[in-house]
LOTOR-606810 format. One record per residue (C-alpha): x, y, z. Coordinates in steps of 0.02 Angstrom, whole numbers, padded with zeros to 5 digits, always signed. Last residue first. Example, Ala and Ser with C-alpha at 12.3 -4.5 7.8 and 13.67 -1.06 7.14 Angstrom:
LOTOR-606810
+00684-00053+00357 +00615-00225+00390 
***
This chain:
LOTOR-606810
+07654+05008+07281 +07697+04945+07109 +07751+04767+07159 +07607+04751+07279 +07487+04795+07141 +07561+04667+07024 +07564+04532+07159 +07379+04570+07205 +07331+04563+07023 +07415+04394+06999 +07327+04330+07161 +07159+04383+07091 +07171+04258+06948 +07207+04250+06759 +07230+04439+06751 +07073+04535+06710 +07023+04640+06557 +07083+04523+06419 +06932+04405+06417 +06796+04538+06438 +06738+04570+06614 +06553+04563+06653 +06494+04735+06706 +06540+04788+06883 +06398+04839+07005 +06447+04962+07135 +06464+04938+07323 +06512+05105+07397 +06689+05100+07477 +06696+05102+07670 +06744+05274+07722 +06909+05319+07798 +06918+05470+07911 +07034+05604+07848 +07208+05603+07917 +07310+05753+07967 +07496+05727+07959 +07574+05625+08098 +07752+05675+08125 +07711+05856+08118 +07865+05916+08211 +07929+06017+08061 +08051+05873+08024 +07906+05754+08013 +07814+05869+07891 +07970+05872+07781 +07989+05678+07788 +07806+05664+07737 +07826+05781+07591 +07993+05696+07533 +07902+05525+07538 +07764+05595+07431 +07892+05648+07304 +07978+05480+07304 +07806+05394+07273 +07772+05517+07130 +07942+05474+07052 +07919+05287+07073 +07739+05296+07002 +07783+05398+06844 +07817+05247+06730 +07656+05165+06777 +07559+05317+06727 +07476+05428+06865 +07302+05491+06837 +07234+05649+06921 +07078+05710+06992 +06947+05842+06999 +06832+05827+06846 +06706+05747+06966 +06657+05563+06971 +06485+05509+07025 +06424+05410+07180 +06241+05367+07184 +06119+05394+07320 +06030+05539+07242 +06199+05630+07217 +06358+05581+07308 +06519+05656+07251 +06677+05581+07187 +06857+05657+07191 +06984+05562+07093 +07155+05494+07116 +07190+05357+06984 +07345+05249+06967 +07365+05180+06785 +07334+05030+06674 +07340+05018+06486 +07223+04926+06371 +07285+04883+06201 +07230+04960+06037 +07068+05009+05952 +06914+05072+06053 +07040+05121+06186 +07042+05024+06348 +07087+05120+06501 +07121+05021+06663 +07117+05076+06840 +07213+05050+07002 +07117+05157+07129 +07131+05302+07253 +06960+05374+07286 +06933+05544+07366 +06762+05567+07437 +06627+05700+07435 +06448+05712+07508 +06467+05733+07694 +06644+05796+07705 +06797+05730+07611 +06795+05547+07660 +06947+05442+07600 +06923+05286+07500 +07077+05185+07471 +07154+05052+07357 +07004+05019+07248 +07051+04884+07120 +07015+04866+06934 +06918+05024+06908 +06860+05045+06731 +06896+05158+06586 +06814+05147+06414 +06870+05200+06245 +06864+05340+06113 +06900+05488+06216 +06726+05529+06273 +06744+05445+06443 +06639+05292+06429 +06636+05236+06602 +06656+05079+06697 +06645+05070+06886 
***
């Protein structure tokens, strides 16, 4: 998905990491995204955003957060502490929402600098970060 977000640039999803159903018409998407300002270099980040379905189309809400590369290790550690705390309370398996297959969306043709040279490079980069 590519969007012009009113901040002088475009955002696009590079790789969907998870799609988690939230009721009949909402889902939480976890993805590795890229923001390209009108002037300057693109930057990549982790995105957690709630989407809703309207007229057969999935649209983003304002409910969400972006996590910069430099923040990932700290966020990962915090999530680990939450899961450890739940396990200590006897809740070894926190509630899990049913997973939903990601909606198929059309991607615009990539500009030369948008994608790494091959999919393997992106997989290695994603694996290193998560």
